[in-house]
N, C-alpha and C positions, 0 to 999 in steps of 0.2 A: 527560554522558549526556541524551538528549532522549527525548520520548515520543511515543506514537501520535496522530496528527491524528484526532482525532474518528472512530476507528474502532471499529466493532465488529464480530468475527469470530463465525459461528455456524456451527457444524461439524455437518452432518448426513448425510454419510457417503454422498457420492455415486457409488457404484461397487457392482458386483456383487460385489465382495469379502465376506469374511466378518469381518473385522476389526472390526465395529461391531455384531455381531449381538445383543450384550447391550443395544446402545440401544435396542432395539424390544421386549425383554421386559418386560411389564408397560407397557402402553401410557399408564397413568396418569402414569407417570414422566417422560414425554417430551411426550405430547400433553395439552396442559393445559385445552382447552376440550370434548373429550370428543366431538370432532367426527369423527376419524378412522375410526373403526370404521364409523360409518353412511356416509359417503362411499364409502370403500373397498370396501364390500360391497354399492353400489348393484346391480351385476350378478349379484348371487346371490339364492336364493328364502330363505337363512336366514342369518342372522349368528351363525355358531357361536362366535363368541369373545367377541362384545360381551354386555354387561349389559343387562337391562330398563331400566335407567335412560338408558344410551346410547340404544336407540332411543326412547324417550320425548323425548329432545332433538333429534331430526333436523331439526326445522323451523328450531331456532337453527342448526344446522350448516349447512343449504341456504344461510338467510339470510346468515349469515357468509361463506359460499363466493361467493356472488353469483352463482348459476346462476338460470336461469329456472324459474318455479313455476308450477304449475297452482292452480285455485280453493281447494286445500286446503292449500297452501302447500307441495306435494310438488314434488320435482324432475321436470322434463320437459324432452325435448328438442325438442318440436314448435316451440317458439319459440324455439331457440338461434338467435343472430343470425349464423349462418354466412352468408356473404357469398361463392356460388358463382359469380357473374357474373364471368368473366374478363375484367379490362381489359387489353386487348392492350399487349404491352410499347412503349414508341416504340422506333422502328428507329433513332433516333438517341441511345439510351441510351448512355452512354459503356461502351465496351469496351476491349480492349488498346490500348494507344498503339501505332500502327504508322506514326506521322509519321517515323521515321528520327531524332527528337530523341534523342540517346542520354544525357539526363541532364544537359546541359551547365546549364540552367538552375539545377539545384541543386549544381553543382559537384563531381559526383561524379567519383573519379577513374577508375573502370573500370566505370561502370554499364554493365547492358544494358537494352535495351529487349526486353520479351517479344514482340514482333512479330517480333524479327529473332533471337530465342534458337534457338540450333543444338541440334536432339533427335537423339540418337543413333538412326541407322537400324536399329540392332539392338533398340530399345525398342519393340517391337510396340504397345504402349499409347499411347505417345508421339507416333505418327505422325499423329494427328488433325491436329496442324499449328493454326494459327488458327481458330478456329470461328465459323461464322455465328452472329453474335449479334443479327440483325434480327428482326424481327416473328414471334414464335412461332406455330405452326399450332394454332389453337384445339381442333381437334379431337383433340389429344393430351394433352387437358386432362380429368381425370376429374372431371364436374358433378353426378355422382350424389350422393344423400343419405349421408353416412358413417354407416358403423355405429357406432351409439353402444352396442352391448351388449344384452344381455338385457333390462335393467330398461327400455328405452325402449318395450317392448311392454306392459309392465305400468303404466306411468306414465299417469295420465287425462289427455287431452289438453286444452288450454285452448280452448274456444271463444270467440273473439274477439267473437263477437255476443251473449253472455249479459249482461246486466245485472248489475251489480255496483256497490258502491262501494268507496270507498277503503279501508276496512276489511277488503276481502276480500283485499286483499296482505298478504302476511306481510311483516313488518317488516324490513329498511328500504326494501323496496319501495312504489313508487308506482302507482296505477292511472292510466294517461295513455293518451287514445285508446282505451281498452277493452283495454289491455294491461298487465300488471304489469312495471314497470320499475326498475331499481337505479337511483335519482338520485343515488347517491354517484359514480358512473363513468359512466353513461350521456352521451355527447356531445349526443343529441338533446333530453335531458331532464336536464340537470345543476342538480340541487337543487331543482327544480319544473319540472311539465310545458311551462311555456311557456317554458324557456330553454333555446337551443340555442348549443353553444360554437361559434367562430368554425372555419375551415378548417385553421388551424395551432396550434390550441389542443386541449387533452384536460380532460375533467373530474377534477378530484381534488377528493375529499370534499366533493362538492355544488358545488364552484366552479371555473369556467372559467380556466385557466391556461395559459400558452405552455409549448410541451413544452421540455424541457431535455434534452439528452444525458447520459447516466448517468455517474457517476465511473468511472476506472479506477486508482484508488488501493490496490486489493485484488487478491491473485493468488492462485489455489491449482492445484495440478497434481498430478502422480503422487507424492503424498507430501509435496510441499512447499508450505510458505504463504510469502506475501511481503506487505508492507503498506508503504505510505509515511506516516511521522509527519509531524505538523503542521509540522515544522521542513525537511521534504523530504528528508529523510533515508531510505534504504529498510532494510528488516530482514526477514530470511528467519530460516525454521527449518523443522524436518523433515529429509527426505531430502537427503543431500549427498554421495552415492556419487560424482559427478562434478564436485565444486564448485559446484552451483547455489544453494547457501546463501550460501557464501563462500570463499575461498579458506583452504587452510590448516587449516579446522575437522575434526572427527571426521565419519565417514559418517552420523551421526546426530545432528542438533542439536535437543535438546529445549526450546530456551528462545530466543526472538528474539536474532539477532545482526545487528550493522550491517553492511551491506555497504560496505566501504571505498571512499572515494573519491566516492560519489554522494551530492552533498548539497542538490542543487536539482531533485529528479524530480517531475514531474507525471504519469506514469502507470507501470505494471508491468506485467508478465506474466511467467507461469512456464510452462515446458514440461515435458516428460518428463524432460529433465537438464539443462537450461540455463535461464538467465531473462534479462529485458530490461528497460531503464528509459528512457523519454523524459525528457529534461532540459529544464528552463527555457530554455536558449537553442537549443532546436530540435533537438540531436543525440540520438544513443541510442546507450548502451552495453550490452553483453550480456556474462555471464559463465556458465562451465560447461562442459558438453560442445562440441566443436568438429568431431567428427568428420565431419559434412557441411556444414561452413562456416556453421552456424547463428549463429556470432557476429558474422558479416558484417566480419571482421577483415581479409580479403583472402588468407587462408591457411587449412590445417586443421590448424593446430598447436594443442597445447594451451597455454592462456594461466594465468597467475596473476592472480586479480582482474579488474574490468571492463576490457572493451576497448570502444574507439569503434567504430561500424560506418562503414565508409569513405564518405564522401561525404554522408551524410543531413543535411539541415537543415530547420527549420521542421516537426518531427514533434510531433504531440500524441497519438497513440495509438499502442500497441504490441500485437502478439500473438506467441505462442510455442509452437508446437507439438511433434512428435515429434522431427523432425529440420530444423524450418526455423522461420524468424520475418519477420513482416510488421510494415509501419509505415505510418500514414496520416498524411500532412503537413496542414497548416491548409489548403493549398489543395485538398484532396482527392485528391491523388495517393496510390494505394497502391504500396509498393515491397517486394519480399520478396527473401528470400536462404536459404542453405541449399539443402535439397532440398523442393521445393512440392509433389511428388507422388511417391508409392512408384515407384521405377524411373526417376524422371526426373533430367535433368541436375544437378549441384551448382553451385550459383551461390556461390561465394566473395564476392561484391559484389553490391549490391541491383540487382535488376532491376523495371522499373516494370510494374504489373499491369493497372492501371484508373486511372481518373480521375474526378473529380466524387463522390468517397465521402464518406459522412457519417457512416459507423460501420462497425465490423471486427469480424469474429469468426473466431478460431483454433482449428480442430478438431486432432486429433492428426496428421492427413496431409490434412487438406483445409481452404480458408479462404474465407470469405464475406464480400462488403462489400454495405452497403446505400447506394445512390445518391440523389441530392437529388429524381429523380422517384418514389421510393418503392418502386422494383424493387430486387431483389437479384441480384448475380452471383459466382459459385463457381467455385473450381479446385482440383484436386489428386486425390485417391483418390475413388473413386466406386462401388466394388463393390456398395455396398448402396443407392445412388441418393443419397446425402447431398449431390450438388451440385443436385439438384432440376431437371435439365434433361430428364428423362423416359427417360433413358438410364443404363446402368452403366458407361459409359465413361470412363476417367480422362482428365482433362483438364490440359495444362500452361498454357491460357490460359483467361480466363474466359467461362463460360456463364451465359445469363440462367435463374434460377428460373422455371420454369413455373405459372402460377396464384397469382401473387403480386402485391398491388398496396397501396400505402398503407403499406409498413414503414417504421419509423424506427430500427428496430435489429436485430440477428441475434446468435445463440448457437450454437455450433458443437461437438458432442461428438466421441466417435471417429466413429460411423456414422450420425449424425442431426443435423439443424440444424431450428432452428425461429427464427422472426421475429417481434417484436411490432410491432402497428401501432398508428397514431396514434389509433385508437378505443379502446384499450387490450385488444385481442383479440389472439390469437396463430394464425400457421399454421406447419405444420412438415412436413417432407420427409424420407426416409430410411429406416433401419430403426428399427420400432417393436416388434418382438416382445417388448422389454422395457418397454413401455408408457411410452415416452419422449415421446410426444406429449401425453399426458394428457386425450385425447379420448373416453375410455370404453372403447376398445378395443385391441388390439395387432395391427392391419393396418398394415403398411407401404407407403410410397407413392413411386414414383419422382419425382413431382411434389408442390407444396405444396397441402395439406388442411389444413380445420379443425383447429386443435390445441386445447389445452386449454380445458375450457369456463368457466376462470376469466375474469373480466372486470377491469378498472382496472387494467392490468398497467402497471408503471412500467418496468420490464426484467426480461429473462430471462438465466439462466445455465445451461450445461450442462456436465454429466460425462460421463464415458464411456457410462453407460448409464442416465441420470436426468437431470431438469431442474427448476430451481427459479425460482421468479418473486418479486420483490418487487411487491406492489401499491403503488396511490398511498396506501393508508392506512397504510405503513409495516410491513405484517406480510409474513412469508414462508410460502410454499407450495409444496409440491413433489411429485414423482410419478415412477415409474418404478420399476425393478426392482434397487434398490439399498438396501444395508442401511442404515438409519436414515430411509427413506422409505415404507419398506411399511406403515405405519400399524399397525392393529390386529393383524392377521395377517402375519406375517414369512414366511410360507410362499409368500405370491402377490405379484406385483406391484401397486403401486398404480397402476391405470389411470386414475385421476381425482385432482385436487389435493387434498391435504390439509394442514391448517394445520402448521406446524412449530413447536414450542416456544412460550414465553410472550414472546418478544423482539418489542417494537415500536420503531417510529421507526427502522426499517433502510432506509438508503440505497443500500446496495450489497451484493450476495450473490455468492459464486464458488464453485464445486464443483470440488473436487478428484477425485483417482481414487475415494478413498472417506472424504471429509471436505469439508465446507462450511463457508464462513467467510460472515460479513455483517458490512457497518460500519455502525454506527450514529449518530445525530446526536449521542449525548450523550459520545462520545469514549472508549467502551469497545471490548474484543473479547471474544467469546466463542465458543467451539469445541466441537464434538462429533464423534464418529466414530473411525475407525480412528487410532490413536496409534503404531503400528508404528514410525514413524521419528521422533516427537516433533514430528509436523504439527500437534498442538494447542497447542504452545507452553507446555506446563506444566512444563515442566523437568525431567519423568519420561516414563517409556513407556507407563505405566498411561493406560487409557482413561477417563474419567468417564462416566457414564450420562445425562447431561444437558448442554445448552449451557454451556460453563463459559468463564468469564472468562479471557482470557489476560493474565497479569499486566503492568504497565507500560503498559497501553493506557488511561488513563484518572486522573483526580485530577491529580498533580503530575507533570510529565514531564520537567522541568529545574530545578537549583537553582544558585543562585550565592552565593558568600559574598565579602563585604568585610571591612574590618578591624572594623567594629563593626555590620552589618546583614546580613540575608540576603533574599534575593528567591528567588521560584519563579515560573516559568511553568507556567500551569494548562492543563487539557485544552480549555479553551475558548479557548486562546491569549492570556488576558489574564494581568496581572502582579500578585503579590501580595507585599508586603514586611513586614517586622517588625526591630526593634532600632533602634536610633540611625542615624538617616537622614543620615549624614556624605556620604552621594553626592548627596544633594538630588534624587533621582529625580524628584519632583513639585513643584519648585520651593520647598519649603519643610523646614526641619530638625526636624521632629517627634520624638519617641521613640515607637514603635510597640511596645506589648507584645504585639499578637497581630497575626497576619497580616492586613494590609488591604489592599484593593485599591487598585491606584495608578490614579488617572484618567488618561484621554488614551492610554493603551497597549493598543490593540485589536489583534489579529491578529499576535501577537508570535511569531516563529518561532525566535529565538534570543536568548540572554542570556548575557552575560559579564561578570564582575567582577574587579578586581583591586584591593586595596590601597583607595584612595580614589574608584575610578571604576567606573562602569556603565555598560555599551553595550547597547543592545538593538535587534535587526533585525527590522522589521516586514514583512506581507505585501507591502506596495506597494514594497518593495525598498530603503526609507529605513533608515538606521542612525542612531540618537540617544544621544548620550552626555550624563553629567551626572557632576560631581565638584567638588570643594572649590577646586581652582586650575585655572588655566589659564595658568600664565607661560610656558610652553613651547610652548603652541599645541596641546596633547596631546588637547584635546577635538574637534580636527577640523573647526571652522568656518572655519579660515584665518585666526584672529586670536591675540592673547594676551590678550585683554580676560576679566577674571574673570567667570564666568557663574554665575547662579542658576537652577537648575532645567535640565532636558536641551536642547540643541541639536542641530540636524542636522548631521551629518557632510557637508562639501561638498566635500573636498579629494580626494577618492575619488566615482566615478559611483557611482548607485543600483545595489542588488544586491549589493554588495561586504559581506564579513564581517568586523568589527572585533574585534580582540584588543585590548584596554588592556594595557600593561604599566605600568611606575612612570614617569610624566612622558613617557611617550611612548607610541604606539600603531601597530601594523601593521594590515594588511588585506589579505585575498585579494579580488582584484578579479575582476568577471565576465568577464574574458578570460583566467584562471588565472594572473595575474601576481600580484604582492605590491608594496605600496607601504607605507612607514611614515613618520611626522612627530613632531614634539615634540623632546625633549632627544635630544643625539647624542654625548655626551662619549667614549662609549668604542665609536662606529661601530653604535649598535644600530639605527640608520635603514638600514642595509646599503647605503648608495648610495656607498660610495668614500669619503666624507670625515668628518669629526668636527664638520660645522658644525650648530648645531641650527636647525629650521625650522618654522613652524606649516602649511606645506604640505607635501603628500605627495611624496616622492622614490621613484621606482621603486628596487625591490631590484636591484642589479646581476646579471645573468645569469640571472636565475631565472623560469622558465617551467612550464607544466603543474602547478601549485600546485593540492594538494586542500585544504589546511588551514594556518594560521598560527597560531602561539601565540606570547605575548609573556611574557617574565619581569622580574626587575628591571631588568636593563640588558644583557640579550640576549632574541634571538629565534630561533625554528626553524621550519620549514616542511616539510610533507610534499609529496613530488610524486608525480603520479599512476603512475612506475615503482616505488612503495613505497620510496624512499630519501629522505633527511633531508639539508636545509641548515641551518647555523646560523650566526650573525654576532653581533657585541658582543663584551661583556667575557668575557674567559675565564678569569677567576679560577678555580681549582679545576679546570680542565680541562673547562666545561662547554659549549665547543663541540664537544667528542668527537672532534677529528681528531688526537689524541695529540701535540698539539705543546704548548709551554710558553709560546707568545707570550702578551702581555698582552691583546691585542685583536684583532678583525680587523673592518674595515669592509666587506668583501663576504662573502658567503656560503662557508662551506668545509663538506665533506663529513665526517661521523662516521665513523671507521674500521670497516670491515668490515660496517656496518649495512645489511642489506636486508629485504624483506619486510615493511615497516612498515605498520600499518594506522591507528594513532593515536598521539598525542603528548601528554604531559605536560610543561608547563615550569613549575619552581618558581621561587624566587629565585635561587638560586646552583646548580642541579641541573636536569638533564634526564632524562627517561625516555622509552621508545619501547615500545610494544605491536607484537609481530610476529605474522605471521598463523598461526605455531603456537600460539599462547596464552600465549607466555614474555614477559616482561618484561625491558628492558634499560635500564641506568641509567648516567649518568657525571656528572663533574663533583664540587664540594664534598661532603665526608661528616662533617663536624662533628657532624652529630645522627644518622647513620647513616641520611639519607634517600635515598640510592642502595641500599638494602638490602644491604649489607656492613659488616663490620667494617675498622676501619684507616685508612688516609689517603685524600684525595681520589684521584679517578680521572681520566684526561684522554681516555678512551676507553671505549664501551660494555662493561659488566659485567654478565652474566646475573644477576638475583636469584634467590637459592637457594630452591628447596622452593616455587616459584611457578607454577603451570600451570593451563590453562585459564581464563586471563582473558580478559573480553569488554569492561571498561571500566577505562580508566584515568586518573586525575586526581592533581595535585600541589598542594599548599598552599605555603606558604612554605619549609618545611624538613620536610615530611612528604609522604607519598605514600600512594594508596589505589587498590585494584583490586577492581572485582566479577568473581566467577568464575561459571561457566557454571552452577553451581548455586545461583546467586543469594546466595552468601554473601559477606561484605565481609572484605578484609584491609586491614590498615595497618601502616605502619613509619616509624621516624624519630622526630622529637623527640615528647614526651610531657609536658613540664613542665606544661602546662595540659590535660592529659588528652586531646590530639586523637587519640589512637588508639583512645579507648574502652575501654581494657583496660590492666591491668597498671599498675606504677609504673616511671617512668624511660624514657628513649628504647630502640627496639629496632631492630637491624638484621635481625630475622627478623620477615616479616609475620606479624601478630597477628590471630586472628579475633576482629571487632568484637561482642559479645554481643547477640542479638538481633534480629540484622539477617540474617534468613534468607531473606526475599523481596525482595532489594535490586533497584531498577529505576534509580536514580540516584543519584549521589553528587557531594558539592563539598566542597572543601579550601580553607579559609582560613588564615591566618597561624596563628590560635589556636583555632579552630572547626571542626569537620566535621559536615556534615548529610548524612543520606541520606533517600531516599523509597522507600517498599516498595509492594508490588504492590496494596495496599489501598487506597492513594493516601494514606495517613498519612506524616508527615515526622518525623523522628528527630533530635536534635542532642547534642552533647557537646562539652566542651572548657572554654575560658575563659567565666567567668560575666559577659560583658557584658549590659548590660539587653536583655531580650528574646530573648537567646539561645535559650530554652524556647518562647518564643512566649506567655507568660503572666505572664512578669516574676517568676517564684519560684525558678527555678534559682540556685543559689549558684555551686557547683562541678560541673558535670556530668560525673562521672567515667565515667559510662556513658551510653549512648544513653537520653532521655528524649523522651518525645512531645511535638510541638508543637500547643498547644491552638488549633482553627480555630474 
């Protein structure tokens, strides 16, 4: 079990649904700085629901918002930095690729260039064909002063010629050249009146810094949430009616569940009923509904689990909409598949839409891309003008957004779009009757107009009828006609931004239909909004009234157990260990009675421990292993020399995930093959021989590998078709192929086992978790470790009385499982209290007391440990020094807390 990478999800309810109405009743429960009532009601003559205390703090609210102010510190629109001068779009701006290149540069099997896309003649809205995307006619752009509401008439205008000193500007504004400016975000006066940021820089907290693209490790859509953890696995929760959370799970998944087979994700997106992820190797996988080809698998068939999108490589960003998906490559090409517009032809494989893109935004039925020139191009449905080309005509080819220049990113909702600019402001187009623009009115526009009055915008996200922004100071602000963003008066839309919650340090925010999530720097996730489908990740379907942390995203994210030591991977991707360090993980063998940081291990993405060995995978793709012996070359440095401290694994290329066994090790390589090295007495290297070797040998005939696990003298692999292969010693039938042969030097298939999502390999038994939440085990059963009474089993046997399993681990002779309700069950040997309950071994899974919010578990030979959602760690079992973390545990028969 692993943890979420530095993610914090903030759920604010980004739709017009009624699922989270309670979240705005009593604004003090949600808005912690008393700004919302004042800001929301600027366009009224009375604040009928605000208190006098709220009104008295208006100055602070306006200053916090970053709006222009007049001489009394009151908001005014007279000096709003609207740039209404249209920079003509470069006629050479990249449009649809009509070169005739059909994607051979990317090796696509059946890609289509949109310039040659056949549009059905019966589809009237698709008859436009390729659109003229040359220089737009400036006369079509509305350059009049936008209507900012009735409050503009009441505001006292600022006379720039009036003499005043710096004290006349409300903090944190400065008086520069006769005008009050917010020096926190103003690129022309960054931190001081005389500091101007460069052309490619933005002003963040008063410091000029290079602009960087926002992360795409978080996704929210129509009742579904997804996030990439720091180990690059993908976890989803919420609405799963079409398999968009994960194959074989219930229709509503209230707690994060791992998407099987995706272990190296760099970007994730969630659509109406499907989701997609870009992987580190540049490929894309999608899962969920495929009725319009949105999975990109080359067909319209339903599939179980993630499917690779045909032909795509070098992808760094993905979007998922209502019936289609898009991806942006490192070179700036945007490829789409599925249905790109209402009524358009279905693309079962990707078609190239545009080149030179630097950012991508996917709405329900339309998509927009920002190109390097700062222009934006959109295509798809356009009934509300969400494409920004001045018309309401649907487009199957990209058209330029009129009235937009200097954009660095774009966010798309159902019927509106907004772009954020390098200067930290925004421009929007499309439907605005729900106040999705945030500019003080509800006037829609077919072209880009000045959006929210907010400044210092780092990035935007759009829900169906609302918009949220992360500012450069790490706060979140929202507006629109959606539950959770209406501020003080839930009866009226929020036409201006209001601060949401007390959350700071936000790195990324995403709106779903009726919830919002934000990723923070501290490794936590909080959510608020409707929880009809469990999209808040709380394990229940009830909706909290304030942003609430998603358990398991923060604190300890992964545990590893050796014979006499324990290690934990933390939210900040560092490593802490305690106990007797027989693994010599940092080159010295001290006894640590409390968890102690291990120097030199930063960016840890994976941790694997077995008996006397520890292996760690870091963000740079390296794997390092440490142990007490290397006589068989099991450390993976190509030698049999004894080593003190960790050594880099060099027998396999970087990017491999190493699974140590006993005196041997195996790894999944980046090309989805497997290789093993070390002791080979029983054929555990899988190379067709019994010759031991310090160098890696490919496992024969094994491809499309998702995961490899090593046991005492056998190993197993999970393939992307969700079947299993095992090799090595077959004592007790632990290879699972229903034979009685002593060993196999090459992989065999466990009998009748399909739909597997993860493996757990013990010393002499093997278990598999299937996509229906059941567990199947086989092999030796001397201690009931396969969850049954009687003798060994040489084929998979279902563990009775166990369902709804999300995580599975195996110790030497016992097994443990985390259930969807986050309780923990264990079975097998119990002589040293490894099960945490009862006396003696048990063939029936027993509930571990006190582990009611379990997010990670690890099992060693005689000790078991679990991490809870609050970040605490609990251990039980054999009383080796430091098992508890404070050196005081004698025999931990039940879980005891580790002292940090």
